[in-house]
C-alpha positions as CSV (number, residue, x, y, z in Angstrom):
1,M,-11.5,24.0,4.8
2,K,-11.7,26.0,1.5
3,R,-15.5,25.7,1.6
4,S,-15.9,27.0,5.1
5,N,-13.7,30.1,4.3
6,L,-15.7,30.8,1.1
7,C,-18.9,30.5,3.0
8,H,-17.6,33.0,5.6
9,V,-16.7,35.5,2.9
10,F,-19.8,35.3,0.7
11,H,-22.4,34.8,3.4
12,S,-21.3,37.9,5.3
13,R,-23.2,40.8,3.9
14,R,-21.0,43.5,5.3
15,V,-17.4,42.5,5.4
16,P,-14.9,45.3,6.1
17,W,-12.5,45.6,3.1
18,L,-9.5,44.8,5.3
19,H,-11.1,41.6,6.4
20,L,-12.2,40.8,2.9
21,L,-8.6,41.3,1.6
22,A,-7.3,39.0,4.4
23,A,-9.7,36.3,3.4
24,V,-8.7,36.6,-0.3
25,V,-5.0,36.3,0.7
26,S,-5.9,33.3,2.9
27,L,-7.7,31.6,0.0
28,S,-4.8,32.3,-2.3
29,Q,-2.4,30.7,0.1
30,M,-4.5,27.6,0.2
31,A,-4.8,27.5,-3.6
32,F,-1.1,27.7,-4.0
33,G,-0.1,26.2,-0.6
34,H,-1.9,22.9,-0.6
35,T,0.1,19.9,0.6
36,L,-1.6,17.2,-1.4
37,L,0.3,16.8,-4.7
38,L,-1.0,14.5,-7.4
39,T,1.3,13.0,-10.0
40,P,0.1,10.9,-13.0
41,G,2.5,8.3,-14.3
42,E,2.9,5.4,-16.6
43,V,4.9,2.2,-16.2
44,V,5.5,-0.2,-19.1
45,V,6.5,-3.7,-17.9
46,E,8.8,-5.5,-20.3
47,E,10.6,-8.8,-20.0
48,C,13.8,-7.7,-18.3
49,G,12.9,-4.1,-17.2
50,A,10.2,-1.6,-16.6
51,S,10.1,2.0,-18.0
52,V,8.6,4.7,-15.8
53,E,7.4,8.2,-16.7
54,L,6.1,10.7,-14.2
55,E,4.5,14.0,-15.0
56,I,5.2,16.8,-12.4
57,S,3.5,20.1,-12.3
58,L,5.9,23.0,-11.9
59,E,3.6,24.4,-9.2
60,D,4.5,21.4,-7.0
61,F,8.1,22.6,-6.7
62,I,6.8,25.5,-4.5
63,H,5.7,22.9,-2.0
64,W,8.6,20.6,-2.4
65,Y,11.4,23.2,-2.1
66,G,9.8,26.4,-1.1
67,V,10.9,28.2,-4.3
68,G,9.1,30.8,-6.2
69,P,9.5,33.8,-8.6
70,D,11.8,36.7,-8.0
71,S,10.6,40.2,-6.8
72,D,9.5,41.0,-10.3
73,G,7.3,37.8,-10.5
74,F,9.4,35.8,-12.9
75,M,11.4,32.6,-12.9
76,F,14.2,32.2,-15.4
77,T,15.9,29.2,-17.2
78,Q,18.8,28.8,-14.8
79,S,16.7,28.7,-11.6
80,V,14.1,26.4,-13.1
81,D,16.7,24.0,-14.5
82,A,18.4,23.8,-11.1
83,I,15.0,22.8,-9.5
84,L,14.3,20.2,-12.3
85,E,17.7,18.7,-11.8
86,R,17.3,18.7,-8.0
87,H,14.0,16.8,-8.4
88,S,15.6,14.2,-10.5
89,L,17.9,13.3,-7.6
90,A,14.9,13.3,-5.2
91,L,12.8,11.0,-7.4
92,H,15.7,8.5,-7.7
93,R,15.8,8.2,-4.0
94,I,12.1,8.2,-3.3
95,F,10.5,6.1,-6.1
96,M,11.3,2.4,-6.0
97,I,10.2,-1.0,-7.3
98,R,11.0,-4.1,-5.2
99,D,11.3,-7.7,-6.1
100,A,9.4,-10.6,-4.6
101,G,11.9,-10.7,-1.7
102,G,11.4,-7.0,-1.0
103,S,14.8,-5.9,-2.2
104,P,14.9,-2.6,-4.2
105,L,15.6,-3.1,-7.9
106,S,18.4,-1.1,-9.5
107,S,17.4,1.9,-11.7
108,E,18.9,4.5,-13.9
109,P,19.0,8.1,-12.8
110,F,15.8,10.0,-13.6
111,H,16.1,12.2,-16.7
112,F,13.7,15.1,-17.2
113,H,12.2,16.8,-20.2
114,F,10.7,20.3,-20.0
115,D,9.4,22.4,-22.9
116,W,10.2,26.1,-22.2
117,P,7.6,28.7,-23.4
118,A,8.6,31.0,-26.2
119,E,9.9,33.5,-23.8
120,N,12.8,32.5,-21.6
121,R,10.9,33.2,-18.4
122,I,7.7,32.1,-16.7
123,T,5.4,33.8,-14.3
124,F,3.9,32.6,-11.1
125,G,0.6,32.0,-12.9
126,D,2.3,29.8,-15.5
127,L,3.4,27.3,-12.9
128,R,0.1,25.5,-12.7
129,S,-0.2,24.8,-16.5
130,L,3.4,23.7,-17.1
131,R,4.6,20.1,-16.7
132,A,7.9,18.4,-16.6
133,K,8.3,14.7,-17.5
134,Y,10.7,12.5,-15.6
135,R,11.8,9.1,-17.0
136,T,13.8,6.2,-15.7
137,R,14.1,2.4,-16.2
138,F,14.3,-0.4,-13.6
139,S,16.1,-3.6,-14.3
140,Y,15.3,-7.1,-13.0
141,P,15.9,-10.8,-13.8
142,C,13.8,-11.6,-16.9
143,G,10.2,-12.7,-16.4
144,P,9.5,-11.7,-12.8
145,R,6.4,-12.9,-11.1
146,F,5.9,-10.1,-8.6
147,L,6.8,-6.4,-8.6
148,T,6.1,-4.1,-5.6
149,F,5.8,-0.3,-6.0
150,Q,6.5,2.2,-3.3
151,L,7.2,5.9,-2.5
152,S,9.6,5.9,0.3
153,M,9.9,9.4,1.7
154,A,10.6,8.4,5.3
155,D,10.8,11.7,7.3
156,E,11.4,13.9,4.3
157,N,8.9,16.7,3.9
158,P,6.7,15.6,6.8
159,G,4.0,18.2,5.9
160,L,3.8,17.0,2.3
161,F,1.3,14.5,1.1
162,W,2.1,13.1,-2.3
163,Q,0.1,10.6,-4.4
164,A,1.3,9.0,-7.6
165,V,-1.4,7.5,-9.8
166,L,0.3,5.0,-12.0
167,R,-1.1,3.3,-15.1
168,I,0.8,0.0,-15.3
169,H,0.6,-2.3,-18.3
170,G,2.7,-4.6,-20.4
171,T,3.6,-3.8,-23.9
172,A,-0.1,-4.5,-24.7
173,E,-1.9,-1.6,-23.1
174,E,-5.2,-3.3,-22.7
175,D,-3.8,-5.6,-20.0
176,G,-3.2,-2.7,-17.5
177,R,-4.4,-1.5,-14.2
178,V,-4.0,1.6,-12.0
179,L,-2.1,1.8,-8.7
180,R,-2.2,4.6,-6.3
181,L,0.9,5.2,-4.1
182,T,1.1,7.7,-1.3
183,S,4.1,9.2,0.4
184,R,3.0,7.8,3.7
185,G,4.5,4.5,2.8
186,N,1.8,2.2,1.3
187,T,3.0,-0.4,-1.2
188,E,1.2,-2.0,-4.1
189,T,2.2,-5.4,-5.6
190,I,1.3,-6.6,-9.0
191,E,1.4,-10.3,-10.1
192,L,2.5,-11.1,-13.6
193,V,2.2,-14.0,-16.0
194,W,4.2,-14.2,-19.2
195,N,3.0,-15.2,-22.6
196,E,5.6,-15.2,-25.4
197,K,7.8,-12.8,-23.3
198,R,4.9,-10.4,-22.9
199,A,3.7,-9.5,-19.5
200,V,0.0,-9.8,-18.5
201,L,-1.0,-8.3,-15.2
202,V,-3.0,-10.7,-12.9
203,R,-6.1,-9.1,-11.4
204,G,-6.4,-9.1,-7.6
205,S,-8.2,-12.1,-6.1
206,E,-8.8,-11.0,-2.5
207,G,-12.3,-12.3,-2.5
208,A,-11.5,-15.8,-3.9
209,L,-12.0,-18.9,-1.8
210,A,-8.8,-20.0,0.0
211,C,-6.1,-17.6,0.8
212,S,-3.7,-20.4,1.5
213,G,-2.1,-20.5,-1.9
214,D,0.8,-18.3,-3.1
215,G,0.3,-15.0,-4.9
216,V,-1.1,-11.6,-3.9
217,A,-4.4,-12.8,-2.5
218,G,-3.5,-12.3,1.1
219,L,-0.9,-9.6,0.7
220,K,-3.0,-6.5,1.3
221,Q,-5.3,-7.8,4.0
222,I,-5.8,-10.4,6.6
223,C,-7.3,-13.7,5.3
224,A,-8.4,-16.7,7.3
225,D,-9.1,-20.3,6.0
226,I,-11.4,-22.1,8.5
227,N,-11.7,-25.9,7.9
228,I,-14.4,-27.5,10.0
229,G,-14.0,-31.2,10.7
230,K,-16.0,-33.6,12.7
231,E,-14.0,-33.3,15.9
232,S,-11.9,-30.2,15.4
233,V,-11.5,-26.9,13.5
234,E,-8.3,-26.1,11.7
235,V,-7.5,-22.4,10.9
236,R,-4.8,-20.9,8.8
237,I,-4.4,-17.1,9.0
238,S,-2.3,-15.1,6.6
239,I,-1.3,-11.6,7.9
240,P,0.9,-9.1,6.0
241,L,3.9,-8.0,8.0
242,A,3.0,-4.4,7.3
243,L,-0.2,-5.0,9.2
244,I,1.5,-6.9,12.1
245,Q,3.5,-3.7,12.7
246,T,0.3,-1.9,13.5
247,W,-0.1,-4.1,16.6
248,L,3.4,-5.1,17.5
249,S,6.3,-2.6,17.5
250,A,9.8,-3.7,17.9
251,D,13.3,-2.3,17.7
252,R,14.7,-3.4,14.4
253,N,18.2,-4.2,13.2
254,N,17.0,-3.2,9.7
255,D,14.0,-1.2,8.6
256,E,13.7,-3.4,5.5
257,I,13.6,-6.9,6.9
258,V,12.7,-9.1,9.8
259,D,15.5,-11.4,10.6
260,Q,15.6,-14.6,12.5
261,Q,16.6,-12.9,15.8
262,E,13.7,-10.5,15.6
263,Q,11.3,-13.3,14.8
264,K,12.3,-15.0,18.0
265,S,12.4,-11.8,20.1
266,V,8.7,-11.0,19.3
267,G,7.7,-14.7,19.4
268,N,5.7,-14.5,22.7
269,E,4.0,-11.3,21.7
270,M,3.2,-12.7,18.3
271,E,1.6,-15.9,19.8
272,S,-0.4,-13.8,22.3
273,L,-1.7,-11.6,19.5
274,L,-2.6,-14.6,17.3
275,A,-4.2,-16.6,20.1
276,R,-6.8,-13.9,20.6
277,A,-7.4,-13.3,16.9
278,L,-10.3,-15.7,16.6
279,F,-12.7,-17.1,19.2
280,L,-15.1,-20.0,18.7
281,E,-18.3,-20.4,20.6
282,A,-20.0,-23.7,20.7
283,D,-22.0,-25.8,23.2
284,G,-22.8,-22.7,25.2
285,R,-19.2,-21.8,25.9
286,K,-16.3,-19.9,24.3
287,H,-13.3,-21.8,23.1
288,S,-9.7,-20.4,22.7
289,S,-7.4,-21.7,20.1
290,Q,-4.2,-23.7,20.3
291,I,-1.4,-22.3,18.1
292,T,0.2,-25.2,16.2
293,G,2.6,-23.2,14.1
294,V,3.8,-19.7,13.1
295,A,6.0,-19.0,10.1
296,Y,7.3,-16.0,8.3
297,L,7.0,-16.3,4.5
298,S,8.2,-14.2,1.6
299,L,5.8,-13.2,-1.1
300,D,6.6,-16.0,-3.5
301,A,6.7,-18.8,-0.9
302,K,3.9,-21.3,-1.3
303,D,3.6,-22.7,2.3
304,V,5.4,-22.9,5.6
305,T,8.0,-25.1,4.0
306,G,9.2,-21.9,2.4
307,A,9.7,-20.1,5.7
308,S,12.7,-17.8,5.6
309,N,15.2,-16.5,8.1
310,Q,14.9,-13.1,6.5
311,V,11.5,-11.7,5.3
312,S,10.8,-8.3,3.8
313,L,8.7,-5.9,5.9
314,H,7.1,-4.7,2.7
315,T,6.1,-8.0,1.1
316,G,6.4,-10.6,3.8
317,R,3.6,-12.5,5.6
318,V,3.1,-14.2,8.8
319,I,1.2,-17.6,8.5
320,A,-0.4,-18.9,11.7
321,R,-2.0,-22.3,12.2
322,L,-4.6,-22.6,14.9
323,R,-6.7,-25.5,16.2
324,F,-10.0,-25.6,18.1
325,G,-11.1,-28.8,19.8
326,P,-11.5,-31.7,20.1
327,F,-15.3,-31.7,20.2
328,A,-17.6,-34.6,20.7
329,A,-19.8,-33.4,18.0
330,L,-19.9,-29.9,16.4
331,D,-23.3,-29.1,15.0
332,Q,-23.1,-25.3,15.3
333,A,-20.4,-22.7,15.9
334,D,-20.1,-19.0,16.1
335,F,-16.7,-17.5,15.0
336,Q,-15.7,-14.1,16.1
337,W,-12.7,-12.1,14.8
338,N,-11.1,-9.8,17.4
339,L,-8.2,-8.0,15.7
340,F,-9.4,-4.7,14.4
341,N,-7.7,-1.3,14.4
342,N,-7.4,1.8,12.2
343,A,-5.6,-0.3,9.5
344,V,-7.7,-3.4,9.7
345,L,-11.4,-2.9,9.3
346,S,-12.4,-6.2,7.7
347,V,-11.1,-9.8,7.3
348,V,-11.9,-12.3,4.7
349,A,-12.9,-15.7,6.2
350,N,-13.2,-18.8,3.9
351,V,-15.2,-21.4,5.8
352,V,-15.1,-25.0,4.5
353,S,-16.9,-28.0,5.8
354,D,-18.1,-31.3,4.4
355,R,-21.4,-29.6,3.7
356,A,-20.4,-26.4,2.0
357,A,-17.7,-23.8,1.3
358,V,-18.5,-20.1,1.8
359,S,-16.5,-16.8,1.8
360,H,-17.6,-14.3,4.5
361,E,-16.3,-10.9,5.3
362,L,-15.9,-10.2,9.1
363,S,-15.9,-6.5,9.9
364,T,-16.0,-4.1,12.8
365,F,-19.8,-3.9,12.2
366,Q,-20.2,-7.7,11.9
367,P,-17.3,-9.5,13.6
368,R,-19.2,-12.8,14.0
369,F,-20.1,-15.6,11.6
370,R,-22.5,-18.5,12.5
371,W,-21.8,-21.9,11.0
372,Q,-24.7,-24.3,11.1
373,G,-24.0,-28.0,10.5
374,G,-26.3,-29.7,8.1
375,S,-27.1,-26.5,6.2
């Protein structure tokens, strides 16, 4: 958008001064009126709590609260301090860390630190270079295995897009990674192991063979384990609840969890969705699956034996078991994944037989995978 306006101004050889002034004003509004706010931050994970520091540009407060300098072009201590304090309360409400069950962890109020310039006032032009630091601390039972980070803005500031880029590490900085959270509701989960009370962040393993184990492997995307036997094909599909919501919408009793009543109420729609997720073509005809089980699991549950009556919408999963067959003899099969939308563009399929084990990515461009027996 900025580029097209610039091209319009500079590629027009004769632009009336009035139009040129209007273009400059328009560009200035875009420069100071953008709605994408970027916030760097750091999170240090310790045994029984995590310390968080966010760095906010003072320019961002114009977009958060619609505030600016007075008629003389200045902002003074009292007005800026009021905005800084106001933002402390907002961050305490918006920024959260959840446990493995999806429940928000308790935290201290955000405290801010801001170094005033030598003069007790700042200009509109100063806003871009000045930063305020906000700090808080979250508490949790010592030695957690999973932590989930989220910016939960709900309907607050619908025209505002905010991204927090967090560098997360244990007390040893070399064991860190970067998470990017957006104000439109994405969550990011980290998995931790503990060595002498020191946290080490586990790297993602989305591409690893078998998504059937516990951990974060199947949390962010759909994953399918396909086990090809001599007479039947057994499939286990792991789907994050956050993605299920992109297909099935239901009136909820609670925006945070799916309870047992809601699991039952969407049961038929869920089975219908899962039944068409995967088709198998063999012997010249297409085979539909038989659903042998559907379970709702929390993040730290290992298998369907850990199914829960209440599962977090943010960290929970649906595990479905499907069966194709019986077949007299299965020498070749074409698998096709059918559930794609704007949120799901690819699916990891781990195909295991007595001959070989391969991991294959099914996508909107290549939704089919051919298995050949004896190869």
